[in-house]
C-alpha positions in Angstrom: 144.5 194.2 76.7 144.4 197.4 78.8 147.8 199.1 78.9 149.0 201.1 81.9 152.0 203.4 82.0 153.6 204.2 85.3 156.2 206.9 85.7 157.8 207.2 89.2 161.4 207.5 90.3 160.7 205.4 93.4 161.3 201.8 92.2 159.4 200.4 95.1 156.3 202.3 94.2 156.6 201.3 90.5 157.1 197.6 91.4 154.1 197.7 93.8 151.8 199.3 91.3 153.0 196.9 88.6 152.2 193.8 90.6 148.9 195.3 91.7 147.6 196.0 88.3 149.2 193.1 86.5 147.2 190.8 88.9 144.1 192.6 87.6 144.9 191.6 84.0 146.5 194.9 82.9 149.7 195.1 80.8 151.9 197.5 82.8 155.0 199.4 81.7 157.1 201.1 84.4 159.7 203.8 83.8 161.6 205.7 86.5 162.7 208.9 84.8 162.0 211.5 82.2 164.9 210.0 80.1 163.2 206.5 80.2 159.9 208.2 79.2 161.5 209.8 76.1 162.9 206.4 75.0 159.3 204.9 74.8 158.1 204.1 71.2 154.7 205.7 71.4 154.0 205.0 67.7 154.1 201.2 68.4 151.9 201.0 71.4 148.8 202.8 72.8 148.4 203.4 76.6 144.9 203.6 78.0 145.9 205.0 81.4 149.1 206.7 82.7 150.2 207.4 86.3 152.7 210.2 86.5 154.6 211.3 89.6 154.8 215.1 89.7 158.4 215.1 91.1 161.1 213.3 89.0 164.8 213.8 89.3 165.3 214.8 85.7 161.9 215.9 84.5 158.8 217.9 85.5 155.6 215.8 85.8 153.5 218.5 84.2 155.9 218.6 81.2 155.5 214.8 80.8 151.7 215.2 81.1 151.6 217.7 78.2 153.9 215.6 76.1 151.8 212.5 76.6 148.6 214.4 75.9 150.1 215.5 72.5 151.4 212.0 71.6 148.3 210.1 72.8 145.3 212.4 73.4 143.0 209.5 74.4 145.2 208.4 77.3 143.7 209.0 80.7 146.2 210.4 83.2 146.4 210.3 87.0 148.9 212.5 88.7 150.6 211.1 91.8 151.4 213.8 94.4 152.1 214.6 98.0 149.7 216.8 100.0 152.2 219.7 99.7 151.9 219.7 95.9 148.1 219.3 95.6 147.8 222.8 94.2 150.2 221.7 91.4 148.1 218.7 90.9 145.1 220.9 90.3 147.2 222.8 87.7 147.8 219.4 86.1 144.0 218.8 85.9 143.7 222.1 84.1 146.3 220.8 81.6 144.3 217.7 80.9 144.9 215.2 83.7 141.8 213.2 84.6 142.5 212.9 88.3 145.1 212.9 91.0 145.9 210.8 94.0 147.9 211.5 97.1 151.0 209.6 98.1 151.5 207.5 100.1 148.6 205.3 99.0 146.7 204.8 102.2 143.6 203.4 100.5 144.5 200.8 97.8 140.8 200.2 97.1 140.4 203.8 96.2 143.4 203.7 93.9 142.0 200.6 92.1 138.5 202.3 91.9 140.0 205.4 90.3 141.7 203.4 87.6 138.7 201.3 86.9 136.4 204.4 86.7 138.8 206.0 84.2 138.7 202.9 82.0 134.9 202.6 81.9 134.2 206.3 81.7 134.2 208.3 78.5 133.9 212.0 77.6 130.2 211.7 76.7 129.2 210.2 80.1 131.3 212.8 82.0 129.8 215.7 80.0 126.3 214.3 80.6 126.9 214.0 84.3 128.2 217.6 84.4 125.1 218.8 82.5 122.8 217.0 84.8 124.4 218.4 88.0 124.5 221.9 86.4 120.8 221.7 85.7 120.1 220.8 89.3 121.9 223.8 90.8 121.1 226.3 88.1 124.6 226.6 86.6 124.2 227.6 83.0 126.6 225.8 80.6 127.7 228.1 77.8 130.2 228.2 74.9 133.0 230.2 76.6 136.1 228.0 76.7 137.5 229.5 79.9 134.3 229.0 81.8 133.8 225.4 80.5 137.4 224.5 81.5 136.7 226.0 85.0 133.6 223.8 85.3 135.6 220.7 84.2 138.2 221.5 86.8 135.5 222.0 89.5 133.9 218.7 88.6 137.2 216.8 88.8 138.2 218.3 92.2 134.7 218.0 93.7 135.3 214.4 94.8 138.5 215.4 96.7 138.3 216.3 100.4 140.1 219.6 99.9 139.2 223.3 100.5 138.3 225.4 97.5 138.6 229.2 97.1 136.4 230.8 94.4 137.2 234.3 93.3 135.1 236.4 91.0 133.4 239.8 90.7 130.0 240.4 92.2 127.2 238.6 90.3 129.4 236.1 88.5 127.8 233.1 90.3 130.2 232.0 93.0 127.6 230.4 95.2 126.1 228.6 92.2 129.5 227.1 91.4 130.0 226.1 95.0 126.7 224.3 95.0 127.8 222.5 91.8 131.0 221.4 93.6 128.9 220.1 96.5 126.5 218.2 94.2 129.3 216.7 92.2 131.0 215.4 95.4 130.4 212.4 97.5 128.8 214.7 100.1 125.9 215.5 97.8 123.4 213.7 100.1 124.6 215.8 103.0 123.9 219.5 103.9 125.1 222.5 101.9 125.1 225.5 104.2 126.1 229.0 103.3 126.8 232.2 105.3 127.9 235.7 104.2 130.8 236.8 106.3 130.3 240.4 105.4 126.6 240.6 106.3 126.9 239.6 109.9 128.6 241.3 112.9 131.7 239.6 114.4 129.9 238.4 117.6 126.9 237.0 115.7 129.1 235.4 113.0 131.1 233.6 115.7 127.9 232.2 117.2 126.6 231.2 113.7 129.8 229.4 112.8 130.6 227.6 116.1 127.3 227.7 118.0 126.9 228.7 121.7 125.8 227.3 125.0 122.8 228.5 126.9 123.6 231.7 128.8 126.9 232.3 126.9 125.8 235.9 126.3 122.7 238.1 126.6 119.9 236.6 124.6 121.4 233.1 124.5 118.3 231.5 126.0 119.2 228.0 124.7 122.0 225.9 123.4 122.5 226.2 119.6 124.6 224.2 117.2 126.9 226.2 114.8 127.2 225.8 111.1 130.5 223.8 111.4 128.6 221.3 113.5 125.5 221.2 111.3 127.5 220.8 108.1 129.9 218.4 109.7 129.6 215.8 106.9 128.6 218.2 104.2 129.8 221.5 102.7 130.1 224.9 104.4 130.1 227.9 102.0 131.7 231.0 103.4 130.8 233.9 101.1 132.7 237.2 101.2 135.5 235.6 103.2 137.6 238.7 102.9 135.2 240.5 105.1 135.8 238.2 108.1 137.3 240.1 111.0 140.8 239.2 112.3 139.4 237.4 115.3 137.2 235.2 113.1 140.1 234.5 110.8 142.1 233.2 113.7 139.3 230.9 114.7 138.8 229.7 111.2 142.5 228.9 110.9 142.4 226.7 114.0 139.4 224.8 112.7 141.1 224.2 109.3 144.3 223.1 111.1 142.8 220.8 113.7 139.2 220.2 112.5 138.2 221.1 116.1 136.3 224.0 117.7 134.3 224.9 120.8 130.9 226.5 121.1 130.8 230.0 122.5 130.7 229.6 126.3 131.8 226.0 126.2 135.0 224.1 127.1 134.1 220.9 125.2 135.9 220.2 122.0 133.8 219.3 118.9 135.2 217.8 115.7 134.0 218.7 112.3 134.5 217.0 108.9 132.9 219.8 106.9 134.4 220.7 103.5 135.0 224.4 103.2 134.3 226.4 100.1 135.1 230.1 100.4 134.3 232.9 98.0 135.3 236.5 97.6 135.0 239.3 95.0 138.3 240.7 96.1 141.8 239.6 95.2 142.7 237.7 98.3 146.4 237.6 97.4 146.5 241.4 97.4 144.5 241.5 100.7 147.3 239.3 102.2 150.0 241.7 100.9 148.1 244.6 102.4 147.8 242.8 105.7 144.0 242.8 105.6 143.9 239.0 105.5 146.0 236.3 107.2 148.5 234.7 105.0 148.3 231.3 106.8 144.6 231.2 106.4 144.8 232.2 102.8 147.1 229.2 102.0 144.7 226.9 104.0 141.8 228.1 101.9 143.6 228.3 98.6 144.2 224.6 98.0 142.1 224.7 94.9 141.7 228.1 93.3 138.9 228.8 90.8 138.4 232.2 89.3 135.1 232.9 87.5 135.5 235.1 84.5 133.3 238.2 84.4 130.4 238.3 81.9 132.2 240.9 79.7 134.8 238.2 79.0 132.2 235.5 78.0 129.7 237.5 76.0 129.1 234.5 73.6 127.2 233.0 76.5 124.7 235.9 76.8 122.1 234.4 74.4 122.1 231.1 76.3 121.8 233.0 79.6 118.8 235.0 78.3 117.1 231.8 77.1 117.6 230.3 80.5 116.1 233.4 82.2 113.1 233.4 79.8 112.3 229.9 80.9 111.1 231.3 84.2 108.1 232.6 82.4 106.4 229.6 80.8 103.2 231.5 80.1 104.9 234.3 78.2 106.3 234.2 74.7 109.0 236.8 74.8 111.9 236.8 72.3 114.8 239.1 71.7 115.6 240.1 68.1 119.1 239.7 66.7 119.7 243.5 67.1 118.7 243.3 70.7 121.0 240.4 71.4 123.8 242.3 69.7 123.1 245.4 71.8 123.2 243.2 75.0 126.5 241.7 73.9 128.0 245.1 73.4 126.9 246.4 76.8 129.4 246.3 79.7 127.7 244.3 82.4 129.3 245.7 85.6 127.0 243.5 87.7 127.7 240.4 85.6 125.1 237.6 85.4 123.1 239.0 88.3 122.7 242.3 86.5 121.7 240.6 83.3 119.1 238.5 85.1 117.6 241.5 86.9 117.6 243.4 83.6 115.7 240.6 81.8 113.3 240.3 84.7 112.5 244.0 84.6 111.9 243.9 80.8 109.5 240.9 81.2 107.8 242.4 84.2 107.1 245.7 82.5 106.1 244.2 79.1 102.4 244.8 78.3 101.8 241.7 76.3 102.5 238.0 77.0 103.8 237.8 73.4 106.3 240.3 72.3 109.6 240.7 70.4 112.1 242.9 72.1 114.2 245.0 69.7 117.3 247.0 70.3 115.4 250.2 70.5 113.4 248.8 73.4 116.5 248.3 75.6 117.3 251.0 78.2 121.1 250.6 77.9 122.4 254.2 78.6 125.9 253.4 77.5 124.8 252.1 74.1 121.5 253.8 73.2 120.4 257.4 73.7 117.3 258.0 75.8 115.7 259.8 72.9 115.6 256.6 70.9 113.8 254.7 73.7 110.0 254.4 73.4 108.2 256.6 76.0 106.6 253.7 77.7 109.8 251.8 78.2 111.6 254.9 79.3 108.9 255.6 81.9 109.1 252.1 83.2 112.8 251.4 83.1 115.0 254.5 83.4 114.4 254.3 87.2 117.1 251.6 87.0 119.8 254.1 87.6 117.8 255.7 90.5 117.6 252.3 92.1 121.3 251.4 91.7 122.3 254.9 92.8 119.9 255.3 95.7 122.8 256.0 98.0 124.1 258.8 95.8 120.6 260.2 95.5 120.2 260.3 99.3 123.6 262.0 99.6 122.6 264.6 97.0 119.3 265.2 98.7 121.0 265.6 102.1 123.4 268.2 100.7 120.6 270.2 99.1 118.6 270.2 102.3 121.6 271.3 104.4 122.4 274.0 101.8 118.8 275.4 102.2 118.9 275.0 106.0 122.1 277.0 106.3 120.8 279.9 104.4 120.9 283.1 106.5 118.2 284.8 104.4 114.6 283.7 104.0 114.0 280.0 103.4 111.4 278.9 100.9 109.4 276.3 102.7 107.7 275.2 99.5 111.2 274.4 98.0 112.0 272.3 101.1 108.7 270.4 100.9 109.3 269.8 97.2 112.7 268.3 98.0 111.1 266.0 100.5 108.6 264.8 97.9 111.4 264.1 95.5 113.2 262.0 98.1 109.9 260.1 98.8 109.5 259.4 95.1 113.0 258.2 94.5 113.1 256.0 97.5 109.7 254.6 96.8 110.6 253.7 93.3 113.8 252.0 94.3 112.1 249.8 96.9 109.2 248.9 94.7 111.4 248.0 91.7 113.6 245.8 93.9 110.6 244.0 95.4 109.3 243.4 91.9 112.7 242.1 90.7 112.9 239.7 93.6 109.4 238.4 93.0 109.7 238.2 89.2 106.9 240.7 88.9 104.5 239.0 91.3 102.7 242.1 92.7 100.9 240.1 95.4 104.2 238.8 96.8 105.9 242.2 96.3 103.2 243.9 98.3 103.7 241.3 101.0 107.4 242.0 101.1 106.8 245.7 101.3 104.2 245.2 104.1 101.5 247.1 102.2 98.2 246.2 100.7 97.7 245.4 97.0 95.6 248.6 96.8 98.4 250.7 98.1 100.9 249.0 95.7 98.6 249.7 92.8 98.4 253.3 93.9 102.1 253.7 94.2 102.7 252.0 90.8 100.2 254.0 88.9 100.5 257.4 90.5 103.5 257.7 92.7 105.9 255.7 90.6 104.7 256.5 87.1 104.8 252.8 86.4 101.8 251.2 84.7 101.7 247.4 85.0 98.2 246.8 83.8 
């Protein structure tokens, strides 16, 4: 017989749950305190499911959770909590709880379904479902324990109608994780819409989020729905939320508090049921302390907090990530030797997974043969390998990586040199000036071409289209201007 343990100091709640699940054929044991919990003989009986209230008069629910997990690891645990303690409930999930439910129990059917699902589910089926969803959104499951625990937590809270804040350095995969949460939720059949708060001006962002009426401002030739309205039953992903202006922050706070908003230029109130997932590469808590971000909005967004570890802290996942990136090229047989993998593990990936992905793309793009083994000596990693040990062909192709990443500094350097020459009081060597102009042309051209090739995975036809030049012009630039031979 299925055994259910209920730990709640409110006797009415314990009696109600006991009658409910006893009628379903479960054997139910109710205790009302931490002292009663300690008196249970766990060696003589096995519980399949436990429901633990977070707040007890003589014990901490999280402490009882940990004790029970040690005594009976196979017991599935549901945390009972009020809305104000949902953040603590998420901490409970990180400690091993299977789920949580809010009190009071407004939906008894949902409560019964949660218990039934826990009883019929097993670790294998859950892992398979996570693997399936991860494959759909491009989330690569590795071996790093911290990352895997994060994904487990994201999976468990995905079904809850609560806001999620994802923090992580640039390139760690915040949007991919947000798509995973959406696909694992009951909203998966609805829209997932994302917007970068730092890439759009304040006036345009307001219109993007809330929509506008015809004639609301210059250029508003017709009525337009905003993202809150379009994603009303789905998920709205706000990337770089720390970049939102104070005015936008105020408007976001009101939507989160009331679930209501108005289009720009309208007086009609519109309701939204969109689930908000926000992301930032900054420490939002520090931004609050520095008064760069509203504290009340932070707490509204930070119901569930997920922090993605940087790639340098999960280097054991690098081989799996590389294998995944290589699958983009089914017609090529490219492998990395053990020495190359070790070199990649030892490299400090400042740009995280995005940098690794772009690096592998560039290697594949500029490899002459469709079948090759990449060795450590072939890797242009300036912090690990001296340029003198890099083959001439690889050097010629790939040491422009730093030029691309440092285009801004190159432009600044060029400007300073030109101004220095211009301010000379004596004779000015025009040939020197023209030489500097040609250097700038070369550096800028290389940066734009390599970026286009990265974004199109080496598809020169598509790269030429993005650059708005002919294939003939691209071949000319690659072979002559850029010193890059892709034949």
